[in-house]
N, C-alpha and C positions, 0 to 999 in steps of 0.2 A: 716631280719637277718642282724646283723652287723658284720659278719665274712668276712670283705672285706679289701682289700688293695687298695681301689679305687685310692688313690693318688699315689700308686706305679705303676700304669699303665703308658704306655709310649706314646710318640709322634711318630707315624710312619713317614717314609720319605715323604709320600704323603701329610702329613698334617702339615708340618712344620710351615705354616704361617697363616692358616685360623682360627684355633680353639682357639687361645688365645683370640681374640676379641669375638668369640662365647661364650667362657667360661665366660667372664665378663658379657656379655649381658644375658646369661642364668642364671648366678648367680643372677643378678639383678631381672630377672623375678621370680626366685624361692623366692627371698627375699620379693618380693612384694605380691606374691600370696600364698606361702606355709604357713601352720600353724607352728609356731616355736615349736620345740620339747620341749623346756623348758619355752615357753611363754615369751621369752625375745625379745620384739620388738626392743630394742636398737641395738641388733646385726644385725637385718635386715636393719635398717637405715644405719648402718655402711657399709653394703655391697653396698647399693645404692650409698652412697658417693664415695666408692672406684671405682665403675663402671663408674662414671662420672669424674674421675681424671686419672692421670697417675700412680696411685697406683695399683699394681698387687695383687689381692686377690684370684687368681685362685685355689691354693691348698686348702685353707681353705673353700672356698665356694663350691668346688667340693665335699669335705668331707661331708659338710652339706647336699648337694643334695643327695648324695648316702645314707647317714644314713636315711634321710626322706623317700626315696623310699623303703628302706629295712624295715623300721619300720612299714609302712602302709600295707605291703604285707600280704596276707593270708598265704602264704607259706614261705619256707626258700629260700631266694635269696641272691646273691651277685651282686653288681652294680658297674659299671665304668661309670662316666659321661664323657662328651666330653672333658673337660679340662684335666681329668686324662689321656685320650688317647693321648692328645696333649702335655703332660708334659714331656715325656721321648722319647728317640729316638727309639721307636718301629716302625718297618716298616709296620706292618699290624695288623689286629684285633687279630690274633692268639697270637702274642707276647704281646699285651696289656692284653689279658685274662690270660696269664701265671702269672700275678702278683696277682691274686686272690688266697685265701686259698683253698687248695684242687684241684687246677688246675695246670697242667703242660703242656709243649709244646714239640712236636716232630719237630725237625729241619731238613731242607734239604738245603744243601749248605750254612749252617750258618743262614738261615732264618727260623723263625717259620712257620709251615704249619698247623699241626693238634693239637688239644687240647685233653687232657685226663682229665676227671673229676672224682675225688675220686677213682683213680686207674683203671677206666674203659676206654678202648681204644676209639679212635675217631669214630669207626663204631657203637659204642653203645651210642652215644650222638646225639642230634638233633640240627639243626640250623634253625631259622626262621628269615625272614626280614619283619618287620611291620606286623607280624602275619602269614605270608605265609611260608610254609615249603620250605627250600632251598634244592633242589635236588643236587645230586653229579655229577660233571662233569666227574669223572673218571669211566671207563667202569664197573669195577667189584665191586665197593664199595658203601657204604652208607655215608661214612665220607666226610665231606665238608672241602676242604683245604682252611682255612680262610685267606691264603695269597692272595687270589683273591679279598678280600674285603679291600680296602684302608680305613684307619680310618678317612681320611679327610672329608668324607661325613656322618660319623656316629655321632649321637647325644648321644647315650648311648648303653652300652652292659649290658645285665642282664643274669645271670646264675641261672636258677631255679633248685635247688637241691632236692626239693620235689615238686611233681606235684599235682595240684588240679583237680577235675573231669572235669572242663571245659577246661583243657589243653590236647593236644594230649599226649598219654601215651607212646610215641615211644622213650624214652631215659632211660637208666639204670643209667648213671652217672649224666647227667644234660642236660637241654635244654638251648641253647644260643639264646637269643632274641636280634636281631640287630634292633635298631630303628633309623631312619633317621630324619632329622630336619623338624619341622613344624613351620610355621610363628607364631603360637599361643604359641610357647615356649618362645617367646621374647616379650619384652614390646614395641618394635618399629621396624623400618626397619633396615636391615643389608645389607651391601655390603662390602666385604673384598676380597682381593686378595693376593696371595703369589707367590714368585719366589725364587728358591734356587738351590743349587748344593751340591752333596755329593762326597766325595773322598774316593776311595777304596785303602787302603794301600797295599794290596797284589800285585796288578798289576799297581798301580799308575794311574788309570783312574778316570776322573771327569764326573759325570752324572747329568742331569738337573731334576728339578721337579717344578710343578706349580699347583695352584688351585684357584678357584673362588667360593665364597659362597654368596648367596643372600637370603633375606627374606623380605616380605612387606605384608601389608594388604590393601585391596581395598573395594569399595562398602560400605563405612561407617564402615569399620572395620570388615565386615562379611566374606569377602573372603580373605583367606591367601594363599600366594604363596611362596614357599621356594624351593631352589634347589642349585645345585652346580655341578661343574665339577672338575676332578682331574686327573693329569698325572704325572707319574714318570718313568724315565728310569734309569736303574742301570746296569752298566758294571762292572763286578768284576771277581775274579778268586779264585780258591782253589786248593790246592795241596794234593794229596791223595796217600797213599801207603797201599795196602791191600793184605792179604793172603787168605781171605775167610775162615780162619781156617785150612789152609793146613799144619798142623803140624803132625808129626809122632814121638812121644817120644822126643820132643824137636828139631827134625830135620825138615827142611822146604822142602815141595814137590812142591811149586809153589809160585809165587810172581808177583804182578802187580803194576806198577807205573802209576798214572793217573794225567793228567793235564787238569783241567776244565777251560773253558772260557765261562761262560754264560752271556747273555744279557737278562735282564728281564724288561718288560714294564707293567705298570698298568695304565689302563684308566678306569675311572668310571664317572657316571653321575646319578643324582637323581633329581626328581622334585615331589613335594608334593602339592596338592591342598586341602584346607580345607574350607568348607563353613559352618559357624555357623549362621543359620537363627536367632536363639535366644538360650538361655541357655538350651532349651528343645529339640532342633532339630539341629543335626550336621551331615554333610556329608563330605566324603573325598575320594580322589584318591591318592594313593602313589605308586611311581614307582622308580625302581632302576635297573641299569645295570652296570656290572663290567666286564672288559675284561683284562685278564692276559695272557701274552705270555712269553715263555721261549725259547730262541734260544741258543743252547749249542753246543760247539765243545769240544769233549773229545778225547785227544790224549794219547795213551797208549804204554807202553813197557811191554810185558808179558813174564814171564819165566815159562816154564813147561817141562815135560818129562825129569826130572833130572835123569842122569845116576845113577843106583842103587836105584832109587825111591825117595831119599831124600838126603839132604846135611846138615851137622852140621854147626853151627855158627863158622866162621873163617876158615872153610875148603872150598875147591873148587871142582867142578865137571863139567862135560860136560852137557849142557842143551839146549833145544830149545829156541830160542828167536823170538818174533813176535812183529812187530809194527802194531798197530791197530788204526783205526779212527772211531768215531761215531759222526755224525752231524745231529741233529734233532731240529725241532721247533714245539712246540704245542701251541695252543691257547685255553684257558678255558674261557668260557663266562657264566655268571650267570645273569639272568634277572628276575624281579618280578614286578607284577602289582596287587594291591589290591584296591578294591572299597568297601565302606561300609557306614553305617549310625549308628547313636546313637540317639535314641528317648526316651524321658522321659515324663510321664504323671502320675499325682497323685503320687503314690509310685512305679509305674512300670518303668522298663527300658528295652528297646529292643535294642540289638546290632545285626546287620546283615552284612555279608560281602561275597564277592566272589573274588577269586583271581586265578592267574595263574603264575607259575614259570617254568623256563626252564634253564637247565644247559647243556653245550656241551663241548666236548673235541675234537678238530680238530687237527690231526697230519698229515699234508701232507707228501708226500713221503720223507723219511729220509734215510740217510746212516746209516743203523743199525749196520753194522760192515764191514769195509774195512780192510782186513787182509793181511799183508805182512809177509812172513815167511823167516827166515834165510835160505840161500841156503844150509847151513849145520849147524849142531849144534855147539855151541860155547864152547870152552874149557876154564877152569879157571873161571867159574861163581860161586859166593858165596855171602855171606851176613854177616853183622855185626849188632848186636842188635836184640832183639826179639819183643819188643813193637813197635819200629819204625824201621823195618828192612831197612838197607842201602845196596843197591845192589852194588856188586863189580864184575868186569869182564874186559875182554880185550877191547882195543880200538875199535876193529872190531864190538863189540856189539852195538855201537852207530853210526856205519857207514852205511848210507843209501844204499851204493852200495852192501852191503852184503845181502840185502833182495829182495825177488821176490814176486809178487802178488800170493796169494793163493786163495782168494775168496772175493766176495762182496755181502753182503746181504742188501736188501732194504725192507722198510716196510712203510705202511700208515694205519691209522685207524681213525675212527670217532665214537663217542659215544654221545648219547643224553639221557637226563633224564627229563621227563616232568611231572608236577603235576598240577592238577586243583582241586579247591575245592569251596564249598559253605557251609555256616554255619549260624546259628542264635543262640542267647542266650537271654533268657527272664527271668527277675528276678523281685521280688517284696519285698520291705521292709515293715515290720509291727511290731507293738508293741506286745510283748508277756510277760505278767506278768510284772515284774520289768525290763525286758530286751528288747532288740531289735533284731528281727530276719530278715533274708533275705533268701527267697526261690528262687532257680534258676534252670532252666533246659534248655537244648538245644540239637542240633544235628549238625552233620557235615558229608558231603559226600566228599570223596577224591578219585581221580582217578590218578594213577601214571603209566607211561610207560617208560621202560628202553630198549634202543636199542644199539647194538654194531656191528660194521663191521670192519674187518681187512683184508688187502691184503699184501702178502709177496712174494718176489722174491729173488732168489739166483743164482749167477753166479760163476762158477769156472774159474780158469785162462785160461782153454782151450776154454771157451765160448766167449772170448773177441776179437777173430779174430787176426789181425796182429798188434794190439796196443802193446806198450811197457809194459812189466811186471815188469820192474825194479822200485824199490821205488824211485830212483833218479829222475824219470820223474814226480813224484807227491809230492815232498817236496818243501818247500820254502827255502830261504837261511838263515832263522833265526833259531837259537837254541831255543828250548822251555825254558821259564823262569820257571824252576821247582826247588823249594827250598828244596826238600827232596832227591836230588840226580841228576841224569842226564838221559835224555831220548833220545835226539838227535834232528834232525831238525824237524820242524813242518810239518805235512802232510797237503796239500792244499785241502780242501773240494771241491773247484771249479773244480780242475783238476779231481777228482774222478767223479763228476757229469758229466763233459764233456765226460769222458770215457764211462759211461753207457747210455748216452743220446740216442745213435743210436742203442743200442742193442735190440734184439728181446725179448719182454716181455713174450709172450705166453709160450715159452719153459722153461722160468725161474721161472714161478709161482710155489710157494710151496703150494701144494694142501691142506695139513693138516693145516698148519698155517693160510691159507686163509679161512678156514671153521670152525675150531673147536671153535674159539672164537666169532663166529657170533651167536647172539641170540636176542630174543625179549621177554620181561617179562612184565606182567600186574599185578598190585597190587591195587585192589579196596577195600577201607575201608569205611564202614558205621558205624558211631559212634553216640551214644546218652548218655546223662548223666542226673543225678539229684544230686543236692547238696543243703545243707542248712547250713547257718552260724547263730550263736547266740551270742550276747554280753550281758553279765550280770555281774554287779559289775566289778571285775578285770579279768573276763574270756572272751576270744574270742575263740569260738569253731566252727569247720567246719567239716561236715561229708557228704559223698556222695558216689556215685558209677558211674563208666563209663563202658559202654559196647562197644566193637569194633568187628564188624564182617568183616572178611577179605576173599576176593576171589582172588585166585592167579592162574595165567595161564602162562605157560612157553613154548617157542618154541626154539628148537636148533637142533643140528646135532650130530649124532654118526658117528665117523670116524674110519675106519680101514685103518691105514697107509700102512700096508703090502700088503693088497689086493686092496688098493685105491678105497674103496667103501664108499659112504656117504648115511646115512639114516636119514630122518627127524624124529624128536622126539617131542612130545607134552605131557605136563602134566598139570593137573589143580586140585585144591582142595580148600576147604573153612574151616574156623574154627572161633570160637567166644571166646573172652576173656572178663571176668568180672573182674573189677578192683576197689575194694573198697578203700576208703580213710577216715582217721580220723586225723585231725590236731588241735592243741590247743596251745593257748598262755595265760599265766597268768602273770599279771603285779604285781610284788612285791611292786613297788612304781612307782612314775612318771618317773623314769629313768631306772628301772631294770625289766626285764621280763624273764620268762622261756618259752621255746618252745619245743613242742614234736610233732612227726608225725609218723603215720603208713600208708604207701602207697604201691601201686603196679604199676608196669610198664611192658611193653613188647616191645621187639625189634626183628624184623625179621632178618633172616640170610643175609649175604652179597650176592649180585647178582651173583658173580662169583662162589659162593658155590651152589646157587640154580639153576643155568642154567642146563638144562637137557642134556643128551647125554653122549657118551663115546668116548674118544680119545684112540685108541688102536694102540700103536706103534709097537707091535710085538705080537706073540702068548702068551707071558708071561708078558707083561707090558701094563698097562692101567691107564688112569686117568678118574675118574667117577664123574660126577656132581650128586647132590642130591637135587632134587626139593622137596623131602619129609621132609626136615629138619624142625623140630619144632621150633617155635620162642622162644627166650630167655625170661624167665619170672623172675621177681625179686620182692621179698617182702622186704620192706625197713623200717628201724626203725631209727629215729633221735631224739636226746634229747640235749638241750643246754640252756645256760644262756647268756644273753647279757645286757650290761649296757651302756647308753649314758654318755659321759664325757663332761660336759660343753655344748657348742653349736655345736661343730663340731668334737667331738672325740667319740670313742667307743671302748669297749673291749668285747670280747666274747669267749666262749668255747663251742664246739659241739662234741658229739660222734655220730657215725652212724654205722649201720650194715646192710649189704645186703645179702640175701640168693637168689642165682641165680640157676634156673633150666634150663636144656637144653643148657648149655654152648657149643659153637660150636668150633671144632678144626679139624685139618687135621690128618688123620690116614691112615693105610695101611691094606687092607683086604686080602692081599696075603696069600694063604694057607687055607682060610676058605670059606665054602659055594660054591657059583658059581665061586669063584676065587681060588679054591684049587690048581690048577696047575700053578698059577702065581707066579713070583718072586717079582712083584710090582703091586699093585692095589690101587693107591692113591685116596682117596675120603674124604668126610667131614662127621662128625658124631656129635651127641649131647652127651655131657657128662652128668653124673648123676647130679652133683651139683658143685657149686662154691660159694665162699663167699668173701665178702670184709668188713673190719671193720677199723675204724680209729678215730682219734681225730684231730680236727681243732681248732687252737688258732689264735686270731687276736687282735691287739692293734694299734690304730691310734689316734694321738692327737697333736694339736699344743701345744708347750711347753711355754705357756704364763706365767706359774708360775715361770719361771726362771728369774734371773736378766738380764737387758739389757747388751749386745745386743742379748743374747741367747734366749730371749723371742720371737724372730722372727723365731725360729726353728720349723719345723714340722717333727714329727717322726712317722714312721709306721713299724710294723713288723707283719708277720703272718707266720704260718707254719702248716704242717699237718704230722701226723704219721699214716701210712696206712699199713695194712697187707691184703693179699689176698691169697686164695687157690682155686685150681681147679683140678679136676681129669681128666686125659687123658688116653686112652687105645688103644691098638691094639692087633691083633691076633699074638701070638707067635708060629711059626711053630714048633720050637723045643719042647716047652712045650705042644703043642696041645691045647692051651686054651688062653683066653683073659688075658692080663696082663696090669696093670695100674701103674701110679705114680702120685704124687701130684706136681703141679707147681704153681708159681706166675702167675697172669694174665699178659699177654703181655702189656707193656706200663706203668705198675704200679711201681712207685718209693716208697720206704718205707718212705722217708723223702723228703719233699718239703718245701722250706723256701724263704721268701722275706724280705729284709730289705730296708728301705728308710730313708734318712735324707734330708730334704729340708730347704731352708732359703728364707724368703720373707721380703723385706724391701723397701718401696717406689717403684721405678720403677724396682727393681731387684727381680728376682725369679730364684732360682737354686735348683737342686736336683741331688743326686747321689743314685743309686739303685743297689742292688745285688739280683740276682735270682739264687737259687741253687736247684738241685734235685739229689737224690742219684741214684745209678745204677738201671737199670730195664731190664727185659727180652724183647728183640726185637722179636725173633722168635725161635722156636725149630728147632733142626737139623733134618736130614733125618730119624733118628730113634728117635721117640718121647719118647721112654723109656730111652734113654741114655742122662742124664743131661749134660754130658761133651760136647755134641754137641750143647747145647743152646747158642745162640748168645746174649751176654749181652752188653748193652750200659753203659759205665762208667759214673760216676758222672760228672755233668756239673755245672759250676758256671760262671755267666756272670755279668760284671759290666758295667753300663751305666751312662752317665752324660748328663745333659741338663742345659742350662742357657738362660734366656730371659731377655731382657732389653728394657723397654718402652722409646724409644727415644723422642717421642712426644705422644700426645693423639691418633694420627692416625697411628704412625709408631712403629713397634716393631722389634728388632733384636733378632734372635734365633741362638744359637750355640749348637750343639749336638755331642756326641761321643758315639759310640756303640762298645761293646766288648772291653773295655779298657784293660782288662787283657789278651786279645788274647787267649780266651778259645778255646780248640780243641774239635774235635769229635772223640771218641775212642770206638771201640767195640772189644770184645774178646770172645773166646770160652773156657769154662772151667776155665782156669787160666788167671788172669789179665796180667800175664807176656807175653802172647802169642797173637800177633796181629791178629785180623780179619779185622779191618779197622781203619786207622788213617787219619784224614783230618784236615787241618788248613786253616783259612780264613783271619786272620788279623783283623785290626781295620777299622772302617768306620767313617768319620767325615763329618759333614754337617753344612752349613751356609745358612741361609735364611732370607728374609726380608718380613714382613707382613705389608700390608697397609689396613686400614679400612677407607673408605670414610664416612660412617655413620653406 
């Protein structure tokens, strides 16, 4: 499929220096070994010449590589090559993927984390590294935060939007395949290194990054060794003002100012061994490890308990003021090792592999909430503005001497997600009439285990002994640099930790919080498939079926907070899914083809939804896990046309439709059945149906047809129009029956667009890119039937710029600028005029130097 903005993808901060050399070498390898799409050998020769001079041909060659990969695929895929990832200032794999059609990114602190494909949220997509499933570091989710994967070690990213029977069927939107470098991707040896620094405009901090990449072949070219290491540290800040939707007829009931100071580090390494005994016997071991840490200090000023319940804009009232601190560090680690072989004889081909992956999220003891409350409520508190509320109040509101310690909450947690698998695929090509067929079958055994453990402690001011309770004892002499108003002096995390270091933990342990989120889940999947492809004349047909048998076992705890009782709970069940597939491609001519697909997929519910047990906080309030949730099933239809333009351009249009059964959502069972006497009984349920439909358009082409110097421009644009609907329901006690409403799927933007304009001439390569997505539903409110409580993320548009200059054949200078337009993050409830959250990050600039020894 050529619905890609391959060249729109960007260069993450980890990768500022290594991938330019890699792109030129990979482009040379592709030019020497790939079959030209139009049979033009001259273009290939031009690439070889460019790779051996100081001429940069990265953008055009990467387009060619992406188009070739998409053209030969049996299914509909979008591809980003290594040079594409390295060409713009993307910080990680998530932001690189956001430049593909139908793909959008969810950001955290201004950095892309999760990807949504065709309107379906991150938990409904799958990620693999070198063919091995990437488990999720986060305790309750299936989604993989792709900011843990630095792009510096990635050779390519592929998004499969339709699945073939030989692929795992565990994605409704798409499967993201991460491939790391092999020595056989290159024509010769490679050794390159980079060093650079980035500058955060918001807090004026400079942070380092570096990477090394190598590849070579030994034993007369039969053994290939490739690998690399990458490191990035980023100190930055963001300013936040949020109400959480605390509005009452235009009046404000609460407000919070937040100053964030995170420090994020990414460390990654990969090493791949490939042994090609001959063209019929190949063996490999591929390994990858990525370590991502986030150390954050969050200083807050919170306004609540407003006299009269709320205050109008421009008016004042008496209100409670609190100074609060959160300081926590977590480390997410993902590792993967896959070993396999590829054997060919006669017309047979056997592929076999075994792999193991592990993801963990380790959060040592953190200051979850150190709370200092005003000795008395403050008079004269108010605000101006409803989208970005500006707090007004007396000078005493910002005076540390007016606050006393109220409580300190501590928390620690660790989660692991492990997956082991073994698989084989056996296929045979044969002649059938005037065409050529290929029969293929295989099986896969997968074993997955998810664990979570949490511990929590809470101290009131009366439990700290004779220590000072005055905030003045725990602040620094520096006022917080907060650009959306004023908070006061910064609270010192070290002073808080020193205060609690000697306190008794046993009496402070929060029993419910330390038990209810502890669980162990097992998910074992046995899969087998049959598929057959057939090529005749201009047709390429593929049909098959995949069967997946799932065995699920869950262990958890039911907690009665009021009676302080804990009861172990275990559940287990099994089920089988049959997933047929039919895909077709028809070549209208040598450059134009039609594609169509009818496929099925299945995704299991999130782990925090499946965990068993009940948390009962009172006789009328409970939170209930649901291990009996049915998996989400989707029937998918795709139809499109694509055309190759010249050697390295493409235009395409695709329509798609997905019918989804068993859509999972949060609901309230209070008033019904066993929960008839409850005011709140929160659980998870399967909806009857949901649907997603859309149109994807893409156009990418070097503009050689223009007169000089404009013939050196490279232009790309893609966009998608998507609509989704899902039904959610809860029991209405007043009506005495279930009531429902229709919503958009969370994370789905109606419009997503990417524009890119690049220029390449001699040693200079530069690009500017724009990424846009329209508003989307973040989450529903407490009452899922009331749309005015839905939290909506406003439209986002980000402009990035990159420039590379080849100083010599071995040395390249890179300059990058991210978020040039200083885009903000804004969410609202019901009306766009009323803030739920507003956050700003500023721009980031990066300068790096790349050196290639060979």
